[in-house]
N, CA, C and O atoms as a CHARMM CRD file, in Angstrom:
* protein
*
  332
    1    1 MET  N    -16.04100  33.42200 137.69300 PROA 1      0.00000
    2    1 MET  CA   -16.52800  32.14400 137.36800 PROA 1      0.00000
    3    1 MET  C    -17.40000  32.18100 136.19300 PROA 1      0.00000
    4    1 MET  O    -18.42100  32.86800 136.23200 PROA 1      0.00000
    5    2 GLY  N    -17.10100  31.52300 135.18100 PROA 2      0.00000
    6    2 GLY  CA   -17.87900  31.56200 133.96600 PROA 2      0.00000
    7    2 GLY  C    -18.83200  30.50700 133.86300 PROA 2      0.00000
    8    2 GLY  O    -18.52800  29.44100 134.39800 PROA 2      0.00000
    9    3 LEU  N    -19.97200  30.60600 133.25400 PROA 3      0.00000
   10    3 LEU  CA   -20.90000  29.60000 133.00600 PROA 3      0.00000
   11    3 LEU  C    -20.61000  28.97000 131.74200 PROA 3      0.00000
   12    3 LEU  O    -20.75600  29.62100 130.70800 PROA 3      0.00000
   13    4 ASN  N    -20.19300  27.70900 131.71200 PROA 4      0.00000
   14    4 ASN  CA   -19.79100  27.07000 130.52800 PROA 4      0.00000
   15    4 ASN  C    -20.64300  25.90700 130.27300 PROA 4      0.00000
   16    4 ASN  O    -20.29300  24.74400 130.47400 PROA 4      0.00000
   17    5 MET  N    -21.95100  26.33800 129.75000 PROA 5      0.00000
   18    5 MET  CA   -22.91000  25.23400 129.32700 PROA 5      0.00000
   19    5 MET  C    -23.12600  25.38600 127.89200 PROA 5      0.00000
   20    5 MET  O    -23.30300  26.49100 127.37800 PROA 5      0.00000
   21    6 THR  N    -23.11400  24.23300 127.20500 PROA 6      0.00000
   22    6 THR  CA   -23.43100  24.14400 125.79900 PROA 6      0.00000
   23    6 THR  C    -24.83100  23.76500 125.58700 PROA 6      0.00000
   24    6 THR  O    -25.46500  23.10000 126.40600 PROA 6      0.00000
   25    7 GLY  N    -25.32900  24.21800 124.42400 PROA 7      0.00000
   26    7 GLY  CA   -26.76800  23.94100 124.23100 PROA 7      0.00000
   27    7 GLY  C    -27.71000  24.70400 124.90100 PROA 7      0.00000
   28    7 GLY  O    -27.38900  25.84700 125.22800 PROA 7      0.00000
   29    8 THR  N    -28.98500  24.21900 125.20600 PROA 8      0.00000
   30    8 THR  CA   -30.02600  24.84200 125.85700 PROA 8      0.00000
   31    8 THR  C    -29.70400  25.07200 127.25200 PROA 8      0.00000
   32    8 THR  O    -29.04100  24.26600 127.90400 PROA 8      0.00000
   33    9 GLN  N    -30.19800  26.24300 127.75900 PROA 9      0.00000
   34    9 GLN  CA   -30.16200  26.61300 129.31100 PROA 9      0.00000
   35    9 GLN  C    -31.61100  26.74500 129.67900 PROA 9      0.00000
   36    9 GLN  O    -32.41700  27.29100 128.92600 PROA 9      0.00000
   37   10 HSD  N    -31.92000  26.26100 130.79900 PROA 10     0.00000
   38   10 HSD  CA   -33.18900  26.36800 131.43500 PROA 10     0.00000
   39   10 HSD  C    -33.07600  27.31400 132.62700 PROA 10     0.00000
   40   10 HSD  O    -32.25300  27.14600 133.52700 PROA 10     0.00000
   41   11 ARG  N    -33.99400  28.36400 132.57700 PROA 11     0.00000
   42   11 ARG  CA   -33.82800  29.43500 133.65900 PROA 11     0.00000
   43   11 ARG  C    -35.18100  29.47500 134.28600 PROA 11     0.00000
   44   11 ARG  O    -36.22400  29.49900 133.63300 PROA 11     0.00000
   45   12 TYR  N    -35.10100  29.48200 135.67800 PROA 12     0.00000
   46   12 TYR  CA   -36.20100  29.60200 136.55300 PROA 12     0.00000
   47   12 TYR  C    -36.06600  30.67200 137.70700 PROA 12     0.00000
   48   12 TYR  O    -35.04000  30.61700 138.38400 PROA 12     0.00000
   49   13 ARG  N    -36.89400  31.52500 137.95900 PROA 13     0.00000
   50   13 ARG  CA   -36.75100  32.41300 139.09200 PROA 13     0.00000
   51   13 ARG  C    -37.23100  31.57000 140.32900 PROA 13     0.00000
   52   13 ARG  O    -38.29300  30.94800 140.34600 PROA 13     0.00000
   53   14 ILE  N    -36.34000  31.62000 141.34500 PROA 14     0.00000
   54   14 ILE  CA   -36.73200  30.74600 142.60500 PROA 14     0.00000
   55   14 ILE  C    -36.78900  31.58900 143.74300 PROA 14     0.00000
   56   14 ILE  O    -36.31200  32.72400 143.75000 PROA 14     0.00000
   57   15 GLU  N    -37.41500  31.01200 144.79200 PROA 15     0.00000
   58   15 GLU  CA   -37.42400  31.64100 146.19900 PROA 15     0.00000
   59   15 GLU  C    -36.90100  30.59200 147.19500 PROA 15     0.00000
   60   15 GLU  O    -37.37800  29.45700 147.15600 PROA 15     0.00000
   61   16 LEU  N    -35.99900  30.89400 148.03400 PROA 16     0.00000
   62   16 LEU  CA   -35.54800  30.12400 149.04300 PROA 16     0.00000
   63   16 LEU  C    -35.59400  30.99200 150.30000 PROA 16     0.00000
   64   16 LEU  O    -34.86500  31.96800 150.48300 PROA 16     0.00000
   65   17 VAL  N    -36.59700  30.50500 151.21500 PROA 17     0.00000
   66   17 VAL  CA   -37.05200  31.23600 152.42100 PROA 17     0.00000
   67   17 VAL  C    -36.30600  30.91200 153.65100 PROA 17     0.00000
   68   17 VAL  O    -35.80800  31.77500 154.37400 PROA 17     0.00000
   69   18 THR  N    -36.24300  29.65500 153.86500 PROA 18     0.00000
   70   18 THR  CA   -35.66600  29.12900 155.12200 PROA 18     0.00000
   71   18 THR  C    -34.33000  28.23100 154.82400 PROA 18     0.00000
   72   18 THR  O    -34.04300  27.80400 153.70500 PROA 18     0.00000
   73   19 VAL  N    -33.60800  28.03100 155.93800 PROA 19     0.00000
   74   19 VAL  CA   -32.41300  27.14600 155.80300 PROA 19     0.00000
   75   19 VAL  C    -32.86600  25.80500 155.33200 PROA 19     0.00000
   76   19 VAL  O    -32.17000  25.17200 154.53800 PROA 19     0.00000
   77   20 SER  N    -33.98400  25.34700 155.77600 PROA 20     0.00000
   78   20 SER  CA   -34.53800  24.06500 155.39800 PROA 20     0.00000
   79   20 SER  C    -34.69800  24.03500 153.84400 PROA 20     0.00000
   80   20 SER  O    -34.35000  23.04400 153.20200 PROA 20     0.00000
   81   21 ASP  N    -35.19400  25.06400 153.29700 PROA 21     0.00000
   82   21 ASP  CA   -35.38900  25.23800 151.84200 PROA 21     0.00000
   83   21 ASP  C    -34.03600  25.09000 151.24700 PROA 21     0.00000
   84   21 ASP  O    -33.87800  24.31900 150.30000 PROA 21     0.00000
   85   22 ILE  N    -33.06600  25.76500 151.73000 PROA 22     0.00000
   86   22 ILE  CA   -31.64100  25.82400 151.10900 PROA 22     0.00000
   87   22 ILE  C    -31.15900  24.40300 151.11000 PROA 22     0.00000
   88   22 ILE  O    -30.65800  23.93000 150.09000 PROA 22     0.00000
   89   23 ARG  N    -31.28400  23.72300 152.18000 PROA 23     0.00000
   90   23 ARG  CA   -30.83100  22.22700 152.30100 PROA 23     0.00000
   91   23 ARG  C    -31.45300  21.44300 151.34000 PROA 23     0.00000
   92   23 ARG  O    -30.73600  20.72300 150.64500 PROA 23     0.00000
   93   24 ARG  N    -32.82100  21.45100 151.14800 PROA 24     0.00000
   94   24 ARG  CA   -33.58000  20.57700 150.25800 PROA 24     0.00000
   95   24 ARG  C    -33.17200  20.96500 148.86100 PROA 24     0.00000
   96   24 ARG  O    -32.98000  20.05900 148.05000 PROA 24     0.00000
   97   25 PHE  N    -33.01600  22.25000 148.49100 PROA 25     0.00000
   98   25 PHE  CA   -32.70100  22.72500 147.19000 PROA 25     0.00000
   99   25 PHE  C    -31.40100  22.13900 146.81200 PROA 25     0.00000
  100   25 PHE  O    -31.31200  21.55100 145.73400 PROA 25     0.00000
  101   26 VAL  N    -30.25800  22.25800 147.69700 PROA 26     0.00000
  102   26 VAL  CA   -28.91600  21.83100 147.47300 PROA 26     0.00000
  103   26 VAL  C    -29.01100  20.23400 147.22600 PROA 26     0.00000
  104   26 VAL  O    -28.39200  19.72700 146.29000 PROA 26     0.00000
  105   27 ALA  N    -29.72200  19.54600 148.00500 PROA 27     0.00000
  106   27 ALA  CA   -29.84900  18.11800 147.95400 PROA 27     0.00000
  107   27 ALA  C    -30.36700  17.69500 146.58000 PROA 27     0.00000
  108   27 ALA  O    -29.85300  16.76000 145.96600 PROA 27     0.00000
  109   28 ILE  N    -31.44700  18.43800 146.08800 PROA 28     0.00000
  110   28 ILE  CA   -31.94200  18.20300 144.77900 PROA 28     0.00000
  111   28 ILE  C    -30.89900  18.56800 143.64300 PROA 28     0.00000
  112   28 ILE  O    -30.71700  17.84600 142.66200 PROA 28     0.00000
  113   29 ALA  N    -30.26300  19.70700 143.86100 PROA 29     0.00000
  114   29 ALA  CA   -29.30300  20.08300 142.77700 PROA 29     0.00000
  115   29 ALA  C    -28.18000  19.13300 142.72700 PROA 29     0.00000
  116   29 ALA  O    -27.58700  18.97300 141.66000 PROA 29     0.00000
  117   30 GLY  N    -27.82600  18.47200 143.81300 PROA 30     0.00000
  118   30 GLY  CA   -26.73900  17.52100 143.82600 PROA 30     0.00000
  119   30 GLY  C    -27.09400  16.22000 143.05800 PROA 30     0.00000
  120   30 GLY  O    -26.18400  15.51300 142.62500 PROA 30     0.00000
  121   31 LYS  N    -28.30900  15.91200 142.89100 PROA 31     0.00000
  122   31 LYS  CA   -28.74500  14.80900 142.15200 PROA 31     0.00000
  123   31 LYS  C    -28.90300  15.01900 140.66600 PROA 31     0.00000
  124   31 LYS  O    -28.98100  14.07200 139.88400 PROA 31     0.00000
  125   32 CYS  N    -28.94500  16.21700 140.31700 PROA 32     0.00000
  126   32 CYS  CA   -29.13400  16.66100 138.85300 PROA 32     0.00000
  127   32 CYS  C    -27.89900  16.45500 138.06200 PROA 32     0.00000
  128   32 CYS  O    -26.80300  16.77600 138.52100 PROA 32     0.00000
  129   33 ASP  N    -28.03700  15.94700 136.93000 PROA 33     0.00000
  130   33 ASP  CA   -26.96200  15.83200 135.94500 PROA 33     0.00000
  131   33 ASP  C    -26.54300  17.16400 135.37300 PROA 33     0.00000
  132   33 ASP  O    -27.38600  18.02200 135.11100 PROA 33     0.00000
  133   34 GLY  N    -25.13500  17.36500 135.15800 PROA 34     0.00000
  134   34 GLY  CA   -24.84900  18.69500 134.49600 PROA 34     0.00000
  135   34 GLY  C    -24.55500  19.72800 135.62200 PROA 34     0.00000
  136   34 GLY  O    -24.47800  19.45200 136.82000 PROA 34     0.00000
  137   35 GLN  N    -24.39500  21.00500 135.04300 PROA 35     0.00000
  138   35 GLN  CA   -24.19100  22.07500 135.83600 PROA 35     0.00000
  139   35 GLN  C    -25.59400  22.65000 136.40100 PROA 35     0.00000
  140   35 GLN  O    -26.61700  22.58200 135.72000 PROA 35     0.00000
  141   36 VAL  N    -25.57400  23.16500 137.56600 PROA 36     0.00000
  142   36 VAL  CA   -26.61100  23.78500 138.05900 PROA 36     0.00000
  143   36 VAL  C    -26.24900  24.93400 138.89300 PROA 36     0.00000
  144   36 VAL  O    -25.67200  24.79000 139.97100 PROA 36     0.00000
  145   37 MET  N    -26.58500  26.08900 138.40400 PROA 37     0.00000
  146   37 MET  CA   -26.04000  27.41200 138.86300 PROA 37     0.00000
  147   37 MET  C    -27.16800  28.34800 139.42300 PROA 37     0.00000
  148   37 MET  O    -28.34400  28.21400 139.08700 PROA 37     0.00000
  149   38 LEU  N    -26.73400  29.29700 140.29200 PROA 38     0.00000
  150   38 LEU  CA   -27.67200  30.34600 140.75200 PROA 38     0.00000
  151   38 LEU  C    -27.16000  31.66500 140.23200 PROA 38     0.00000
  152   38 LEU  O    -25.93900  31.81900 140.21600 PROA 38     0.00000
  153   39 SER  N    -27.93800  32.62800 139.80800 PROA 39     0.00000
  154   39 SER  CA   -27.41700  33.86600 139.30600 PROA 39     0.00000
  155   39 SER  C    -28.45600  34.92100 139.70100 PROA 39     0.00000
  156   39 SER  O    -29.65600  34.68300 139.84000 PROA 39     0.00000
  157   40 VAL  N    -27.84000  36.16600 139.87300 PROA 40     0.00000
  158   40 VAL  CA   -28.56300  37.30500 139.91000 PROA 40     0.00000
  159   40 VAL  C    -28.38300  38.04900 138.62300 PROA 40     0.00000
  160   40 VAL  O    -29.31300  38.70500 138.15500 PROA 40     0.00000
  161   41 SER  N    -27.21600  37.96900 138.03600 PROA 41     0.00000
  162   41 SER  CA   -26.78300  38.56900 136.75400 PROA 41     0.00000
  163   41 SER  C    -25.82600  37.56800 136.30000 PROA 41     0.00000
  164   41 SER  O    -25.27000  36.74300 137.02400 PROA 41     0.00000
  165   42 ASP  N    -25.66700  37.71800 134.93100 PROA 42     0.00000
  166   42 ASP  CA   -24.60000  36.86700 134.28600 PROA 42     0.00000
  167   42 ASP  C    -23.15000  37.11000 134.75400 PROA 42     0.00000
  168   42 ASP  O    -22.21500  36.39000 134.40200 PROA 42     0.00000
  169   43 SER  N    -23.02900  38.15700 135.55800 PROA 43     0.00000
  170   43 SER  CA   -21.69200  38.43500 135.97900 PROA 43     0.00000
  171   43 SER  C    -21.29800  37.77500 137.52000 PROA 43     0.00000
  172   43 SER  O    -20.14500  37.85000 137.94600 PROA 43     0.00000
  173   44 PHE  N    -22.26900  37.20000 138.20400 PROA 44     0.00000
  174   44 PHE  CA   -22.10800  36.55000 139.32400 PROA 44     0.00000
  175   44 PHE  C    -22.86000  35.31000 139.47200 PROA 44     0.00000
  176   44 PHE  O    -24.07500  35.32300 139.66800 PROA 44     0.00000
  177   45 LEU  N    -22.17700  34.23800 139.38400 PROA 45     0.00000
  178   45 LEU  CA   -22.78300  32.81200 139.45100 PROA 45     0.00000
  179   45 LEU  C    -22.18400  32.00800 140.63900 PROA 45     0.00000
  180   45 LEU  O    -21.02900  32.11000 141.05200 PROA 45     0.00000
  181   46 ILE  N    -23.12600  31.21800 141.10700 PROA 46     0.00000
  182   46 ILE  CA   -22.70000  30.28800 142.22500 PROA 46     0.00000
  183   46 ILE  C    -23.27600  28.89900 141.93900 PROA 46     0.00000
  184   46 ILE  O    -24.41000  28.66100 141.52300 PROA 46     0.00000
  185   47 ASN  N    -22.24100  27.95800 142.25100 PROA 47     0.00000
  186   47 ASN  CA   -22.68300  26.59100 142.05600 PROA 47     0.00000
  187   47 ASN  C    -23.81200  26.13400 142.99600 PROA 47     0.00000
  188   47 ASN  O    -23.63700  26.09500 144.21400 PROA 47     0.00000
  189   48 ALA  N    -24.99700  25.78200 142.40200 PROA 48     0.00000
  190   48 ALA  CA   -26.20500  25.45400 143.31900 PROA 48     0.00000
  191   48 ALA  C    -26.00100  24.14600 144.06100 PROA 48     0.00000
  192   48 ALA  O    -26.74200  23.85200 144.99900 PROA 48     0.00000
  193   49 LYS  N    -24.98400  23.33200 143.65300 PROA 49     0.00000
  194   49 LYS  CA   -24.71400  22.02300 144.26600 PROA 49     0.00000
  195   49 LYS  C    -23.92100  22.30200 145.68100 PROA 49     0.00000
  196   49 LYS  O    -23.69900  21.38900 146.47600 PROA 49     0.00000
  197   50 SER  N    -23.57400  23.47200 145.87500 PROA 50     0.00000
  198   50 SER  CA   -22.76300  23.88200 147.02200 PROA 50     0.00000
  199   50 SER  C    -23.56900  24.44500 148.12800 PROA 50     0.00000
  200   50 SER  O    -24.08400  25.54600 147.93300 PROA 50     0.00000
  201   51 LEU  N    -23.75800  23.83600 149.28500 PROA 51     0.00000
  202   51 LEU  CA   -24.51200  24.28900 150.45900 PROA 51     0.00000
  203   51 LEU  C    -23.93400  25.60000 150.78500 PROA 51     0.00000
  204   51 LEU  O    -24.70900  26.54700 150.92300 PROA 51     0.00000
  205   52 LEU  N    -22.60300  25.78200 150.93300 PROA 52     0.00000
  206   52 LEU  CA   -22.13400  27.00500 151.45600 PROA 52     0.00000
  207   52 LEU  C    -22.27300  28.11500 150.21700 PROA 52     0.00000
  208   52 LEU  O    -22.47300  29.30100 150.48000 PROA 52     0.00000
  209   53 GLY  N    -22.17200  27.72300 149.09600 PROA 53     0.00000
  210   53 GLY  CA   -22.41400  28.79200 148.08800 PROA 53     0.00000
  211   53 GLY  C    -23.81200  29.28700 148.08800 PROA 53     0.00000
  212   53 GLY  O    -23.99400  30.49200 147.91200 PROA 53     0.00000
  213   54 VAL  N    -24.86100  28.45800 148.27400 PROA 54     0.00000
  214   54 VAL  CA   -26.22900  28.92400 148.24600 PROA 54     0.00000
  215   54 VAL  C    -26.55600  29.64700 149.49400 PROA 54     0.00000
  216   54 VAL  O    -27.32400  30.60900 149.47300 PROA 54     0.00000
  217   55 MET  N    -25.97800  29.20300 150.62600 PROA 55     0.00000
  218   55 MET  CA   -26.18500  30.00200 151.87700 PROA 55     0.00000
  219   55 MET  C    -25.51000  31.41100 151.70500 PROA 55     0.00000
  220   55 MET  O    -26.03600  32.40800 152.19900 PROA 55     0.00000
  221   56 LEU  N    -24.42700  31.47100 151.05100 PROA 56     0.00000
  222   56 LEU  CA   -23.82100  32.71500 150.73200 PROA 56     0.00000
  223   56 LEU  C    -24.68500  33.56300 149.93300 PROA 56     0.00000
  224   56 LEU  O    -24.79100  34.73900 150.28100 PROA 56     0.00000
  225   57 ALA  N    -25.31100  33.15400 148.92500 PROA 57     0.00000
  226   57 ALA  CA   -26.26700  33.80500 148.06600 PROA 57     0.00000
  227   57 ALA  C    -27.45900  34.36700 148.77600 PROA 57     0.00000
  228   57 ALA  O    -27.91600  35.48500 148.53900 PROA 57     0.00000
  229   58 LYS  N    -27.94300  33.51600 149.67400 PROA 58     0.00000
  230   58 LYS  CA   -29.16400  33.88600 150.44300 PROA 58     0.00000
  231   58 LYS  C    -28.72200  34.95600 151.39200 PROA 58     0.00000
  232   58 LYS  O    -29.46100  35.91600 151.61300 PROA 58     0.00000
  233   59 ASN  N    -27.51100  34.83200 151.98200 PROA 59     0.00000
  234   59 ASN  CA   -27.03900  35.94800 153.08900 PROA 59     0.00000
  235   59 ASN  C    -26.78000  37.25300 152.37800 PROA 59     0.00000
  236   59 ASN  O    -26.80300  38.31500 153.00100 PROA 59     0.00000
  237   60 MET  N    -26.51300  37.18800 150.97500 PROA 60     0.00000
  238   60 MET  CA   -26.37300  38.43700 150.30800 PROA 60     0.00000
  239   60 MET  C    -27.67800  39.21500 150.11000 PROA 60     0.00000
  240   60 MET  O    -27.70200  40.30900 149.54600 PROA 60     0.00000
  241   61 ASP  N    -28.82100  38.56900 150.62700 PROA 61     0.00000
  242   61 ASP  CA   -30.10100  39.19100 150.31900 PROA 61     0.00000
  243   61 ASP  C    -30.49100  39.38700 148.95900 PROA 61     0.00000
  244   61 ASP  O    -31.01500  40.43100 148.57200 PROA 61     0.00000
  245   62 TRP  N    -30.23400  38.35300 148.18400 PROA 62     0.00000
  246   62 TRP  CA   -30.71900  38.35400 146.84900 PROA 62     0.00000
  247   62 TRP  C    -32.24700  38.16700 146.83300 PROA 62     0.00000
  248   62 TRP  O    -32.76300  37.23200 147.44500 PROA 62     0.00000
  249   63 ASN  N    -32.89400  38.97000 146.20300 PROA 63     0.00000
  250   63 ASN  CA   -34.42000  38.94300 146.11400 PROA 63     0.00000
  251   63 ASN  C    -34.82600  38.24400 144.72600 PROA 63     0.00000
  252   63 ASN  O    -36.00100  37.92100 144.54900 PROA 63     0.00000
  253   64 HSD  N    -33.95100  38.03600 143.84200 PROA 64     0.00000
  254   64 HSD  CA   -34.29100  37.51800 142.53900 PROA 64     0.00000
  255   64 HSD  C    -33.21800  36.46900 142.10200 PROA 64     0.00000
  256   64 HSD  O    -32.42700  36.68000 141.18300 PROA 64     0.00000
  257   65 LEU  N    -33.26000  35.33800 142.83100 PROA 65     0.00000
  258   65 LEU  CA   -32.28200  34.29100 142.45500 PROA 65     0.00000
  259   65 LEU  C    -32.84100  33.51100 141.14900 PROA 65     0.00000
  260   65 LEU  O    -34.01900  33.18400 141.00100 PROA 65     0.00000
  261   66 VAL  N    -31.91000  33.29700 140.33100 PROA 66     0.00000
  262   66 VAL  CA   -32.36800  32.67500 139.06900 PROA 66     0.00000
  263   66 VAL  C    -31.52600  31.31500 138.94700 PROA 66     0.00000
  264   66 VAL  O    -30.29500  31.32000 138.97100 PROA 66     0.00000
  265   67 LEU  N    -32.26900  30.18800 138.81700 PROA 67     0.00000
  266   67 LEU  CA   -31.73100  28.84700 138.65600 PROA 67     0.00000
  267   67 LEU  C    -31.40400  28.68500 137.16300 PROA 67     0.00000
  268   67 LEU  O    -32.26100  28.97400 136.32700 PROA 67     0.00000
  269   68 ILE  N    -30.22500  28.24600 136.81000 PROA 68     0.00000
  270   68 ILE  CA   -29.75600  27.98200 135.38900 PROA 68     0.00000
  271   68 ILE  C    -29.34900  26.45600 135.54900 PROA 68     0.00000
  272   68 ILE  O    -28.59700  26.01500 136.41700 PROA 68     0.00000
  273   69 THR  N    -30.01600  25.69700 134.50300 PROA 69     0.00000
  274   69 THR  CA   -29.57700  24.29800 134.46900 PROA 69     0.00000
  275   69 THR  C    -29.23800  23.90100 133.03800 PROA 69     0.00000
  276   69 THR  O    -29.63900  24.61000 132.11400 PROA 69     0.00000
  277   70 GLU  N    -28.57100  22.88100 132.82300 PROA 70     0.00000
  278   70 GLU  CA   -28.21100  22.40500 131.51500 PROA 70     0.00000
  279   70 GLU  C    -29.43100  21.49600 131.07800 PROA 70     0.00000
  280   70 GLU  O    -29.87000  21.54900 129.92900 PROA 70     0.00000
  281   71 LYS  N    -29.91500  20.72600 131.96800 PROA 71     0.00000
  282   71 LYS  CA   -31.09100  19.87800 131.54200 PROA 71     0.00000
  283   71 LYS  C    -32.38500  20.41100 132.26000 PROA 71     0.00000
  284   71 LYS  O    -32.35100  21.09700 133.28200 PROA 71     0.00000
  285   72 ASP  N    -33.45900  20.04200 131.65000 PROA 72     0.00000
  286   72 ASP  CA   -34.70900  20.58200 132.18600 PROA 72     0.00000
  287   72 ASP  C    -35.06700  20.00900 133.51300 PROA 72     0.00000
  288   72 ASP  O    -35.50500  18.85900 133.53900 PROA 72     0.00000
  289   73 CYS  N    -34.92900  20.69000 134.62800 PROA 73     0.00000
  290   73 CYS  CA   -35.16900  20.10600 135.92000 PROA 73     0.00000
  291   73 CYS  C    -36.42400  20.70200 136.59800 PROA 73     0.00000
  292   73 CYS  O    -36.56500  20.72400 137.82100 PROA 73     0.00000
  293   74 TYR  N    -37.30700  21.17500 135.73000 PROA 74     0.00000
  294   74 TYR  CA   -38.51000  21.91600 136.34100 PROA 74     0.00000
  295   74 TYR  C    -39.20400  21.04100 137.42900 PROA 74     0.00000
  296   74 TYR  O    -39.39900  21.48200 138.56200 PROA 74     0.00000
  297   75 GLU  N    -39.55700  19.83300 137.06100 PROA 75     0.00000
  298   75 GLU  CA   -40.28100  18.96700 138.03200 PROA 75     0.00000
  299   75 GLU  C    -39.39100  18.82000 139.38900 PROA 75     0.00000
  300   75 GLU  O    -39.98500  18.83000 140.46800 PROA 75     0.00000
  301   76 ASP  N    -38.09400  18.69400 139.35300 PROA 76     0.00000
  302   76 ASP  CA   -37.30300  18.59900 140.59500 PROA 76     0.00000
  303   76 ASP  C    -37.45200  19.72100 141.41000 PROA 76     0.00000
  304   76 ASP  O    -37.63800  19.57700 142.61800 PROA 76     0.00000
  305   77 PHE  N    -37.38300  21.00800 140.80400 PROA 77     0.00000
  306   77 PHE  CA   -37.31600  22.29200 141.51200 PROA 77     0.00000
  307   77 PHE  C    -38.66300  22.99600 141.59800 PROA 77     0.00000
  308   77 PHE  O    -38.72300  24.10500 142.13000 PROA 77     0.00000
  309   78 LYS  N    -39.66500  22.45000 141.13900 PROA 78     0.00000
  310   78 LYS  CA   -40.95900  23.19800 141.05900 PROA 78     0.00000
  311   78 LYS  C    -41.45000  23.80400 142.45700 PROA 78     0.00000
  312   78 LYS  O    -42.15700  24.81100 142.45100 PROA 78     0.00000
  313   79 GLN  N    -41.09300  23.21800 143.59200 PROA 79     0.00000
  314   79 GLN  CA   -41.41900  23.70800 144.84400 PROA 79     0.00000
  315   79 GLN  C    -40.83000  25.08600 145.22300 PROA 79     0.00000
  316   79 GLN  O    -41.31100  25.85200 146.05800 PROA 79     0.00000
  317   80 PHE  N    -39.71600  25.28400 144.48300 PROA 80     0.00000
  318   80 PHE  CA   -38.89600  26.52000 144.77000 PROA 80     0.00000
  319   80 PHE  C    -39.16000  27.57100 143.63300 PROA 80     0.00000
  320   80 PHE  O    -38.74500  28.72100 143.77200 PROA 80     0.00000
  321   81 ILE  N    -39.80000  27.21200 142.59000 PROA 81     0.00000
  322   81 ILE  CA   -39.85300  28.11400 141.38800 PROA 81     0.00000
  323   81 ILE  C    -41.08200  29.18800 141.76200 PROA 81     0.00000
  324   81 ILE  O    -42.20700  28.82600 142.11000 PROA 81     0.00000
  325   82 ALA  N    -40.67800  30.49000 141.63300 PROA 82     0.00000
  326   82 ALA  CA   -41.58000  31.55000 141.84300 PROA 82     0.00000
  327   82 ALA  C    -42.50600  31.78400 140.68800 PROA 82     0.00000
  328   82 ALA  O    -42.07100  31.56800 139.55700 PROA 82     0.00000
  329   83 ASP  N    -43.62800  32.16500 140.83800 PROA 83     0.00000
  330   83 ASP  CA   -44.66900  32.40100 139.80800 PROA 83     0.00000
  331   83 ASP  C    -44.34100  33.77400 139.19100 PROA 83     0.00000
  332   83 ASP  O    -45.05000  34.23400 138.29600 PROA 83     0.00000
């Protein structure tokens, strides 16, 4: 799956600890305009608007999930952004 975003990309390292976190995260992603993806490396991307996809990512025991968005969604996702 290729990431096909034109223009600026916004990247944030995030943490999703619980299933409730994942559900809230996907609900927020679903309301965002444009593509919202999760990545560990540019070679493996998951649609962050997909509950199944995000749960799969978490089950793969990823320690460094990176949120990639077309639009600046920092305020929407700030509760999940790692310092």
